[in-house]
Structure formats: structure tokens, C-alpha cells
VMD Tcl script that draws the C-alpha trace (Angstrom):
set ca {
  {204.25 -18.93 -33.95}
  {202.19 -21.39 -31.84}
  {204.64 -22.65 -29.26}
  {201.53 -24.88 -27.54}
  {200.63 -25.56 -24.03}
  {200.52 -29.26 -22.77}
  {196.64 -28.87 -23.94}
  {197.51 -28.07 -27.73}
  {199.91 -29.27 -30.36}
  {203.62 -30.01 -29.37}
  {206.19 -27.02 -29.03}
  {209.65 -27.18 -30.23}
  {211.20 -30.56 -29.53}
  {213.72 -30.95 -26.81}
  {216.31 -31.16 -29.47}
  {215.73 -28.11 -31.53}
  {215.86 -26.46 -28.28}
  {218.75 -27.55 -27.07}
  {220.17 -26.57 -30.71}
  {218.53 -23.06 -30.59}
  {220.20 -22.50 -26.85}
  {223.69 -23.68 -28.62}
  {223.02 -21.47 -30.99}
  {222.34 -18.50 -28.63}
  {225.71 -19.09 -26.56}
  {227.62 -19.06 -29.90}
  {225.79 -15.99 -31.26}
  {226.39 -14.13 -27.73}
  {230.33 -14.84 -27.98}
  {230.29 -13.95 -31.24}
  {228.55 -10.68 -30.90}
  {230.31 -9.73 -27.96}
  {230.10 -6.92 -34.69}
  {229.88 17.89 -33.84}
  {233.28 19.28 -32.04}
  {234.69 17.56 -29.29}
  {236.95 18.75 -26.61}
  {239.86 16.77 -25.22}
  {238.74 14.41 -22.75}
  {240.60 11.19 -21.76}
  {238.31 8.50 -21.31}
  {239.63 6.12 -18.87}
  {238.41 2.57 -17.15}
  {239.22 2.21 -13.19}
  {242.41 2.85 -11.92}
  {245.66 1.12 -12.69}
  {245.84 -0.37 -8.93}
  {245.59 -3.79 -10.91}
  {248.61 -3.53 -12.70}
  {249.70 -7.19 -12.18}
  {246.29 -8.04 -12.89}
  {245.89 -10.58 -16.08}
  {242.45 -10.72 -18.05}
  {242.03 -14.10 -19.66}
  {238.76 -14.70 -21.31}
  {237.70 -16.64 -24.65}
  {236.08 -15.61 -28.03}
  {234.64 -17.49 -30.77}
  {236.25 -16.53 -34.11}
  {239.98 -16.47 -34.98}
  {241.10 -12.98 -35.94}
  {241.60 -13.37 -39.95}
  {244.64 -11.10 -40.30}
  {245.86 -7.94 -38.53}
  {246.28 -6.19 -41.72}
  {244.48 -2.66 -41.31}
  {242.49 -3.04 -44.45}
  {241.53 -6.63 -43.49}
  {240.09 -6.47 -39.97}
  {236.74 -7.72 -38.76}
  {234.42 -6.81 -36.34}
  {232.75 -8.86 -33.88}
  {234.73 -10.73 -30.77}
  {238.29 -10.79 -33.05}
  {237.92 -7.21 -32.36}
  {239.57 -7.75 -28.71}
  {242.90 -8.26 -30.31}
  {243.18 -5.97 -32.93}
  {241.53 -3.01 -31.26}
  {244.12 -3.63 -28.22}
  {247.34 -3.62 -30.91}
  {245.30 -0.43 -32.96}
  {244.70 2.90 -31.62}
  {241.72 4.50 -33.31}
  {241.45 7.93 -34.27}
  {237.90 8.05 -31.97}
  {236.84 5.78 -29.24}
  {233.44 4.55 -27.68}
  {232.79 4.58 -24.36}
  {230.71 2.10 -22.53}
  {227.78 3.81 -22.80}
  {228.15 4.00 -26.74}
  {229.53 7.86 -26.75}
  {232.08 8.73 -28.88}
  {235.31 10.17 -27.00}
  {238.64 11.36 -28.10}
  {240.86 8.67 -29.27}
  {244.22 9.40 -31.48}
  {242.11 12.29 -32.37}
  {242.31 14.66 -29.46}
  {239.45 16.85 -31.00}
  {237.52 16.86 -34.50}
  {235.23 19.37 -36.08}
  {233.02 19.60 -39.62}
  {232.66 22.28 -41.67}
  {229.37 24.29 -41.83}
  {228.46 22.26 -44.97}
  {229.38 19.06 -43.59}
  {231.67 17.62 -46.05}
  {235.00 18.64 -44.37}
  {236.00 16.56 -41.01}
  {238.76 17.97 -39.65}
  {240.87 16.14 -36.89}
  {243.67 16.91 -34.79}
  {246.10 14.27 -34.09}
  {247.76 13.64 -30.55}
  {251.62 14.81 -30.56}
  {252.58 12.22 -27.90}
  {252.26 8.63 -29.77}
  {254.51 6.06 -31.12}
  {254.50 2.93 -32.68}
  {255.35 -0.56 -31.51}
  {258.39 0.28 -33.51}
  {259.31 3.57 -32.12}
  {258.35 5.60 -34.73}
  {255.96 8.44 -34.34}
  {252.61 8.45 -35.09}
  {251.33 11.40 -37.38}
  {248.82 12.80 -39.54}
  {250.78 11.01 -42.65}
  {250.61 7.68 -40.81}
  {246.47 8.41 -40.43}
  {246.11 9.27 -43.92}
  {248.25 6.34 -45.38}
  {245.77 3.86 -43.36}
  {242.73 5.54 -44.42}
  {243.88 5.45 -48.25}
  {244.54 1.94 -48.21}
  {241.44 0.93 -46.39}
  {239.39 2.44 -48.87}
  {241.02 0.98 -51.79}
  {241.62 -2.50 -50.28}
  {238.42 -4.87 -50.82}
  {237.50 -5.40 -46.76}
  {234.96 -4.69 -44.43}
  {235.78 -1.23 -43.69}
  {235.66 -0.17 -47.19}
  {232.12 0.50 -47.30}
  {232.20 2.71 -43.97}
  {234.47 5.16 -46.18}
  {232.07 5.21 -49.01}
  {231.63 8.88 -48.90}
  {235.38 10.01 -48.48}
  {236.62 11.39 -51.93}
  {240.28 12.58 -50.48}
  {242.44 12.85 -47.49}
  {244.60 15.16 -47.05}
  {247.52 15.54 -44.40}
  {248.68 19.41 -44.39}
  {250.76 19.29 -41.17}
  {251.71 16.40 -38.80}
  {249.32 16.97 -36.37}
  {246.07 17.82 -38.91}
  {243.96 15.38 -40.99}
  {241.32 16.84 -43.23}
  {238.86 14.20 -44.64}
  {236.75 15.04 -47.68}
  {233.09 14.24 -48.16}
  {231.49 13.61 -51.41}
  {228.26 14.24 -49.20}
  {227.81 15.34 -45.69}
  {227.90 11.84 -43.61}
  {227.54 11.73 -39.98}
  {228.22 8.37 -39.71}
  {231.64 8.52 -40.50}
  {232.29 9.76 -36.91}
  {230.79 6.33 -35.42}
  {232.68 4.41 -38.52}
  {236.00 5.88 -37.20}
  {235.92 4.53 -33.41}
  {236.01 0.74 -34.88}
  {238.09 -0.78 -37.87}
  {237.98 2.10 -40.12}
  {239.83 3.89 -37.73}
  {242.72 2.30 -37.03}
  {246.13 3.50 -37.82}
  {248.24 1.41 -39.22}
  {252.23 1.90 -39.61}
  {253.05 3.11 -43.71}
  {256.22 0.90 -43.17}
  {255.05 -2.28 -42.86}
  {250.95 -2.53 -43.08}
  {250.99 -3.66 -46.55}
  {253.61 -6.42 -45.74}
  {252.67 -10.06 -45.21}
  {253.86 -9.65 -41.89}
  {251.32 -7.36 -40.63}
  {248.81 -10.20 -40.83}
  {250.13 -11.89 -38.08}
  {252.89 -10.08 -36.65}
  {251.29 -5.77 -36.72}
  {252.92 -2.54 -35.37}
  {250.63 -0.57 -34.05}
  {250.18 2.46 -31.67}
  {247.67 0.63 -29.33}
  {247.89 0.00 -25.65}
  {249.01 -3.63 -26.19}
  {251.35 -5.43 -28.25}
  {251.20 -8.99 -29.39}
  {253.50 -11.43 -27.77}
  {254.38 -13.58 -30.83}
  {256.36 -15.91 -29.03}
  {253.34 -16.84 -26.28}
  {250.82 -16.07 -29.44}
  {249.52 -19.27 -31.18}
  {247.53 -18.24 -34.18}
  {243.84 -19.51 -33.80}
  {244.50 -20.82 -30.54}
  {245.47 -18.29 -28.36}
  {246.54 -14.44 -28.35}
  {248.75 -13.12 -25.66}
  {248.97 -9.21 -25.36}
  {251.37 -7.31 -23.46}
  {250.42 -3.65 -22.20}
  {252.98 -0.99 -23.63}
  {254.09 1.41 -20.54}
  {254.34 4.02 -22.69}
  {250.76 4.31 -23.82}
  {249.11 7.63 -23.70}
  {245.89 6.37 -22.21}
  {247.55 3.60 -20.07}
  {244.99 4.16 -17.07}
  {242.30 2.89 -19.55}
  {243.72 -0.49 -19.53}
  {244.16 -1.72 -15.82}
  {245.47 -5.22 -16.96}
  {249.08 -5.95 -17.55}
  {248.48 -9.02 -19.62}
  {245.64 -9.71 -21.74}
  {245.41 -13.59 -22.72}
  {242.67 -13.99 -25.57}
  {241.98 -17.47 -26.08}
  {239.61 -19.05 -29.47}
  {237.18 -21.58 -28.19}
  {234.43 -22.51 -30.39}
  {232.28 -24.55 -28.13}
  {230.09 -22.97 -25.22}
  {230.58 -26.04 -22.97}
  {234.44 -25.65 -23.57}
  {234.13 -22.07 -22.67}
  {232.35 -22.67 -19.58}
  {234.76 -25.27 -18.24}
  {237.68 -23.21 -19.00}
  {235.98 -20.84 -16.60}
  {235.54 -23.85 -14.19}
  {239.05 -24.51 -14.42}
  {240.64 -21.32 -14.17}
  {241.90 -21.38 -17.64}
  {240.38 -17.89 -17.96}
  {238.23 -15.46 -15.97}
  {236.05 -13.84 -17.75}
  {233.79 -14.77 -20.39}
  {230.27 -15.21 -21.66}
  {228.35 -18.34 -20.45}
  {225.05 -19.87 -21.65}
  {221.67 -19.38 -19.49}
  {221.35 -22.73 -18.37}
  {225.35 -22.59 -16.88}
  {224.75 -19.56 -15.01}
  {224.01 -21.27 -11.46}
  {226.85 -23.26 -11.53}
  {229.47 -20.64 -12.74}
  {228.14 -18.51 -10.04}
  {228.52 -21.27 -7.47}
  {232.36 -21.31 -9.03}
  {232.90 -17.59 -7.58}
  {231.58 -15.98 -11.05}
  {229.94 -12.74 -10.58}
  {227.46 -12.21 -13.48}
  {226.33 -9.36 -15.49}
  {223.45 -9.60 -17.37}
  {223.02 -7.95 -20.88}
  {219.48 -7.81 -22.50}
  {220.35 -7.56 -26.03}
  {223.79 -8.05 -27.98}
  {222.40 -9.71 -31.11}
  {219.21 -10.13 -32.93}
  {216.99 -12.53 -35.17}
  {216.23 -10.51 -37.98}
  {214.04 -11.92 -40.79}
  {215.05 -9.81 -43.94}
  {211.91 -9.57 -46.12}
  {214.25 -8.00 -48.58}
  {212.68 -8.12 -52.28}
  {210.13 -5.49 -51.19}
  {209.33 -4.81 -54.97}
  {208.41 -8.23 -55.50}
  {210.65 -8.58 -58.44}
  {211.93 -12.08 -57.75}
  {209.26 -13.35 -54.97}
  {206.03 -11.34 -56.04}
  {203.89 -11.87 -52.77}
  {206.50 -9.81 -51.34}
  {205.84 -7.02 -53.08}
  {202.45 -6.27 -51.23}
  {202.69 -4.46 -47.98}
  {199.68 -6.67 -46.36}
  {202.00 -9.93 -47.19}
  {204.97 -8.16 -45.30}
  {202.78 -7.35 -42.22}
  {201.21 -10.97 -42.24}
  {204.43 -12.71 -41.79}
  {205.26 -10.27 -38.84}
  {201.77 -11.62 -37.21}
  {203.00 -15.06 -37.54}
  {205.48 -15.17 -34.73}
  {204.72 -15.31 -30.79}
  {207.76 -13.48 -30.10}
  {207.50 -13.51 -26.25}
  {206.72 -17.51 -26.06}
  {209.92 -17.70 -28.37}
  {212.12 -15.79 -25.86}
  {210.44 -17.36 -22.59}
  {210.75 -21.21 -24.13}
  {213.56 -21.23 -26.21}
  {215.80 -18.14 -24.81}
  {214.58 -19.38 -21.17}
  {214.46 -15.23 -20.90}
  {217.67 -14.57 -21.72}
  {216.68 -11.70 -24.22}
  {213.81 -9.31 -25.26}
  {210.82 -9.69 -27.61}
  {211.18 -7.38 -30.43}
  {209.22 -5.61 -33.99}
  {212.48 -3.80 -34.08}
  {215.96 -3.64 -35.59}
  {217.54 -1.11 -33.53}
  {219.78 -1.46 -29.82}
  {217.07 -1.07 -27.16}
  {219.59 0.98 -25.40}
  {219.92 3.35 -28.35}
  {218.29 6.72 -29.72}
  {216.47 5.32 -32.41}
  {214.42 2.51 -30.51}
  {210.86 3.30 -29.48}
  {209.01 0.60 -27.32}
  {205.36 1.95 -28.50}
  {206.83 -0.02 -32.00}
  {206.49 -3.43 -30.68}
  {202.97 -3.30 -30.28}
  {202.14 -2.79 -34.00}
  {202.52 -6.28 -34.56}
  {200.46 -8.72 -32.09}
  {200.79 -12.65 -32.62}
  {197.52 -13.51 -34.72}
  {197.60 -16.35 -37.03}
  {194.33 -15.87 -38.44}
  {194.78 -12.32 -39.40}
  {197.70 -13.19 -41.12}
  {195.98 -15.31 -42.64}
  {192.97 -12.66 -43.61}
  {195.68 -10.68 -44.83}
  {197.41 -13.36 -47.26}
  {194.11 -13.86 -48.83}
  {193.41 -10.23 -49.28}
  {196.55 -9.86 -50.98}
  {195.75 -12.71 -53.26}
  {197.76 -15.47 -51.62}
  {194.90 -17.63 -49.59}
  {196.94 -20.75 -49.68}
  {200.05 -18.96 -49.15}
  {202.92 -19.29 -51.12}
  {206.38 -21.18 -51.48}
  {209.88 -19.17 -50.55}
  {213.34 -21.09 -50.34}
  {215.86 -19.23 -47.96}
  {219.75 -19.40 -47.21}
  {220.37 -22.04 -44.37}
  {223.31 -19.98 -42.49}
  {226.03 -21.00 -40.02}
  {224.23 -19.11 -37.41}
  {220.56 -19.85 -38.26}
  {220.53 -23.17 -38.71}
  {219.82 -23.96 -35.06}
  {216.79 -21.37 -35.28}
  {215.48 -22.48 -38.39}
  {212.71 -24.89 -37.15}
  {211.11 -22.01 -35.16}
  {210.85 -19.97 -38.31}
  {209.82 -23.06 -40.63}
  {206.87 -23.86 -38.05}
  {205.55 -20.00 -37.70}
  {205.40 -19.33 -41.44}
  {204.18 -22.71 -42.09}
  {200.98 -21.84 -39.41}
  {200.12 -18.99 -41.74}
  {200.89 -20.85 -45.36}
  {204.40 -20.09 -46.05}
  {206.65 -22.85 -46.73}
  {209.98 -22.20 -46.49}
  {212.63 -24.24 -47.71}
  {216.11 -24.35 -46.84}
  {219.00 -24.02 -49.01}
  {222.53 -24.86 -47.37}
  {225.12 -22.59 -48.00}
  {228.49 -23.25 -46.87}
  {230.07 -21.13 -43.81}
  {232.67 -19.42 -46.05}
  {230.30 -18.51 -48.69}
  {227.72 -16.88 -46.18}
  {228.60 -13.19 -47.45}
  {228.12 -13.95 -51.01}
  {225.09 -15.60 -50.50}
  {223.26 -12.94 -48.69}
  {224.64 -10.09 -50.88}
  {223.76 -12.14 -54.37}
  {219.86 -10.86 -54.40}
  {219.26 -15.19 -55.06}
  {217.16 -15.00 -52.04}
  {214.32 -13.12 -51.81}
  {214.12 -13.24 -47.91}
  {216.79 -14.31 -45.79}
  {217.18 -14.74 -41.76}
  {219.93 -13.02 -39.91}
  {221.34 -13.76 -36.59}
  {223.68 -11.06 -35.92}
  {225.37 -8.67 -33.63}
  {223.72 -5.47 -32.68}
  {225.73 -1.98 -33.85}
  {225.04 1.77 -33.25}
  {222.32 3.36 -35.18}
  {224.22 4.63 -38.02}
  {225.44 1.31 -39.17}
  {222.37 -0.53 -38.49}
  {220.72 2.45 -40.91}
  {223.62 1.99 -43.25}
  {223.45 -1.31 -43.66}
  {220.00 -2.00 -43.64}
  {218.25 0.95 -45.18}
  {220.58 3.02 -47.71}
  {220.41 1.49 -51.32}
  {224.08 0.69 -51.02}
  {223.71 -1.36 -47.96}
  {224.97 -4.46 -47.28}
  {221.79 -5.82 -45.83}
  {219.44 -4.08 -48.58}
  {220.56 -6.58 -51.23}
  {217.68 -5.78 -53.79}
  {218.45 -1.83 -53.41}
  {215.27 -0.80 -51.89}
  {214.51 2.84 -51.90}
  {211.42 5.27 -50.90}
  {210.92 9.29 -51.02}
  {210.13 9.45 -47.68}
  {212.90 7.32 -46.37}
  {215.58 8.79 -48.87}
  {214.72 12.00 -47.30}
  {214.81 10.70 -43.68}
  {218.22 9.20 -44.80}
  {219.28 12.63 -46.46}
  {218.32 14.31 -42.52}
  {220.65 11.71 -40.83}
  {223.56 12.12 -42.85}
  {223.48 15.87 -42.57}
  {222.88 16.03 -38.76}
  {225.90 16.24 -36.63}
  {223.96 16.96 -33.17}
  {223.98 13.45 -32.01}
  {220.17 14.25 -29.64}
  {219.09 15.47 -33.22}
  {220.37 12.48 -35.02}
  {218.85 10.13 -32.51}
  {215.41 11.24 -33.46}
  {215.86 11.06 -37.00}
  {216.79 7.69 -36.06}
  {213.94 6.75 -34.63}
  {212.00 8.25 -37.66}
  {213.91 6.03 -40.18}
  {213.19 2.68 -37.15}
  {209.32 3.84 -37.38}
  {209.63 3.95 -41.24}
  {211.05 0.18 -41.30}
  {208.38 -1.35 -38.97}
  {205.63 0.12 -40.25}
  {206.36 -0.64 -44.07}
  {207.81 -4.25 -42.54}
  {210.77 -4.11 -44.47}
  {211.91 -6.75 -41.97}
  {210.21 -9.23 -39.31}
  {212.74 -8.69 -36.02}
  {211.78 -11.22 -33.86}
  {213.88 -11.48 -30.90}
  {217.02 -9.96 -28.90}
  {219.53 -12.71 -27.78}
  {220.99 -11.83 -24.30}
  {224.60 -12.13 -22.71}
  {225.27 -12.90 -19.47}
  {228.93 -12.52 -18.79}
  {230.92 -14.33 -15.94}
  {233.90 -12.70 -14.40}
  {236.18 -13.81 -11.72}
  {236.45 -12.03 -8.11}
  {238.50 -9.00 -8.91}
  {237.36 -8.25 -12.04}
  {234.57 -6.24 -13.22}
  {231.98 -6.43 -16.57}
  {231.65 -2.68 -17.39}
  {229.18 -2.68 -20.25}
  {225.32 -2.50 -20.42}
  {224.81 -3.44 -23.87}
  {224.56 0.57 -25.09}
  {228.37 -0.20 -26.73}
  {228.47 -3.32 -28.63}
  {232.02 -2.75 -29.84}
  {234.48 -5.59 -27.94}
  {237.05 -3.76 -26.35}
  {238.94 -4.47 -23.24}
  {237.79 -1.30 -21.63}
  {234.53 -2.89 -21.40}
  {236.68 -4.88 -18.16}
  {237.71 -3.23 -14.86}
  {239.69 -4.49 -11.79}
  {236.61 -4.52 -8.98}
  {237.07 -2.09 -6.33}
  {239.15 0.46 -8.03}
  {237.91 4.08 -8.67}
  {236.68 4.62 -12.36}
  {235.23 7.31 -14.60}
  {232.44 6.96 -17.21}
  {234.69 7.12 -19.69}
  {236.72 4.20 -21.69}
}
mol new
graphics top color blue
foreach p $ca { graphics top sphere $p radius 0.5 }
foreach p [lrange $ca 0 end-1] q [lrange $ca 1 end] { graphics top cylinder $p $q radius 0.2 }
display resetview
């Protein structure tokens, strides 16, 4: 894409740039999506026992039913109410949660978890293996975002009150990471299927929902439980989470003292600093990825030719987009995975330099000297970036028509197979989740069920590899396969600036993108590397 100097054709118009920046702020709000021994993770010490954490999120939690939880910033609420079997610390490392230890069988087809014996639901009932079994079975049998993560599970057993055995159809090393997010929550068997659980959940997590102070869709007030097993990891006695969809309104809430932590647009950072807030910059929390989904060319023939997919990758002046459109709050990329992850390989970013003439030459060699036309879905979080992508593709001869899709139909539209190409702007996740979503034949983002013998072998190795260090090497190979075969055209990561008031510290660095209260600590307190 050409973002031109004053001596060439105009770059993005001010209105387009402003819209894109607004989208960046909104997406930043949205994104921020072996055997273990017993070592309890912890945030800063509880010297701030009377401190209140007040932050804003973009989206309203759709439900607190354990089978209907949605990840993203809504996780700040439900992750405070529910325990998960495993935890992700702020470096993305898996730690014991409700399961104090876990181990795979030699064949990788049985995962055994030992459940802590000192946990209780907010109702006072004990948390045991039967509750874990009941929750996993409900998630497996109920359509929802978490169901796919448990697709490899064949059965769940609870041979005694503290032991859970998960039987698998085939080895699935990604299951551990899944059990630290929504598929790993523990619901109360007595109430989780009731309608009451959608707004008044019974959980075993560090906080309970104050239903009298909570206004659904507006503000969620959480009160810390004094009897929680891992209380030190949560130094805030009260957490108030406001739903504020407008980035400007979110910044104003910080200045007015209505919130004391939140993400802010890069243009507002100086003013927020001047108001006494500390700013912590995270380079990548979300990304813009053009998915070249129809790799067999069944619906759009040109995409079946690798030369065409490579040409699309060469159409974007990635660094200028980051500099001029994102105002430097982000990072140019040719790859999909989190730059803090083991799968990321900086050398892959050299594979597709910005080269309009070279892209046109590849299209001509593939039999498309005049380019071609494509229709893509216009989604709620892509709309403001669409002019940038339209211009870049037009520069090499590809004409894009954007078809409006209502927000509530986003998931259906992407998964329908109607669109051979589509733009995603969404939060990053761990290597296992990104691989499952974009590269497995059943992955939600692999809508045309693309496959390849080499990739199939890599996916099988990744599923069987239980050593995280060795798995990272396999995910790096999967990443290289995706880039070299141009399954996507990643363009940029979106950064996030966290503002925190004096006395509160943001502990994340982007290694883990899970939205959890454990990302926040009390400034000046002693802290350990967990939580």
C-alpha cells in the first residue's frame, strides 16, 4: 500500500485516519480475547486490602452461564467469579489453579488433574471433582465459544472427590491452555443450568458479584471473598468494572476519577500522563489479518495460486501504516502469532517486502495481468480500516467490494464460506489457540477447511508434544508454513497503552493476552512472578 509523501498522491484522508484511530482504541479495549508441581501464583501482597480497582471494558458480558462465556475484556468479570482449573501468569506460563497438579498418560490420551480440597462455592458448598466433571460435560454438550476447545475430549471421569480424568480421542496438548480460560471454569452443579446463572452466578472464584450494586450492561461490582484459597493474588477488596464503549468517554472517566485503570488512545496519552496516571505500553494485543481463506481456489480461482497470495502480501507498506495510521502504537508484521510467543520468528517479516511492481508481476505470471475483483464482509471492527486495505489492493489491481454485515451476524458471516477473503481485526491468543483456530481443518478461521500434508504432520506433532519448550519449536514451524504459503496477509499488530492511577500498577507485558484482574497490583508491594 502506498501512504504517500507530500510529493506524491495523498495518503489516507484525515477522516479515514481518525476513524482508524478510533477503531484502534476500541479494539485495544476489546483485546485486553506436562506435569506440574503445586506452586501458588500471586500478585502483590495484600497491603492494599482496602484498595478499589475501577476499570472500564468495551463489551457487556453476554451471560455468566459457564457454557456461554465469551472471551475478550468480558473475561475480567467472569474470571473473577469463577475458578479455572489452570491459571496463566502474566508471562503466559501455565500455573496451578483449582487443579493443584496435572499429568498426562504416556500415550497423551488421558489427562489426570488433582483438585484442591480447600475450595468452596460462594454458596458454601464444597468444590470437588464431580463439579468439575459436570461443568466440562455441560460445556461439551452446549453450543458456545468454549465447545470447540473440548472437541478432543471423549469422556470425563471423577473416580474420587479430588481426581478428574479427562479421556481424549487423540492427544491434544492445547487442552492445558484451554483449561486456563473459559473451558476450564468450574460451575455449581446445582445452579449452572438455571436461568439465574446468567446474571446471578454461583462460583468458586476470588470475587462474588454484588447484585445490588451491579447494573447489567453498565457496571459490575465485585466483592473479594475472605475465604478464597489464593487471596494474595487479588489485592483489591472491591473491583468495579464499567462498560464504556466510546474511547473518549473512557478517557474522560479516568480524568474524572470514575475509573483508576484503563486503556487509552495514543493521542490521549500526554493528557492522561499530565493528569497523574502512569502509562504502560504493550506493543501487541490485537492484530489486523487479511485471511486468504480459499486456498484451493474453489470460490475465487486466483487465490488457489500461491503467486497471487504472495502478491497480496506484497501490497502493504506495513511500517508506514503503523507510523501514520496507528501513530506508532503497534508493530508491522508478516505473521500471525504474538510477538512475545515462542512461535514468533522475526526473520519471517522479511519475506514480503512492500513491492507494488513485484506484486503486479506475480499476478501477471499467474494469469491475472488486469487483477481481479473480490467481495469481502464489512464487519464492525474492520469498517474503519477498510479504506486502507481497499487502496492497497487497488494499487496492485485487486478491486474490493465490502458487503455490510450486522454486528450480531459477524460470527455466522465469517464461518459461512461465502467470502473467499476476509479481514479480521481481533485480539491475540496463545500459540495453541491461534494454531487451532487458523490452521486445523476444523478451525473457526480455516473456513474452507484447507489442509496440506506437511501441515498435517506438524499439527500432529504439536498435539502430541507435552513439553512447552519443544512445542514452541513446532509452532514456529507451523508459523513458517503459514507465512511461506501465504495462507494469510497479516499487516500489523495493534498496541495498547494502559493508564493506572498512583497506587495501582499494570503488570502485563503482552506475553499473556488473557484479561484477568491478576494483571493489576498495588504499587510498591512485594510481589512474586506468578499470578
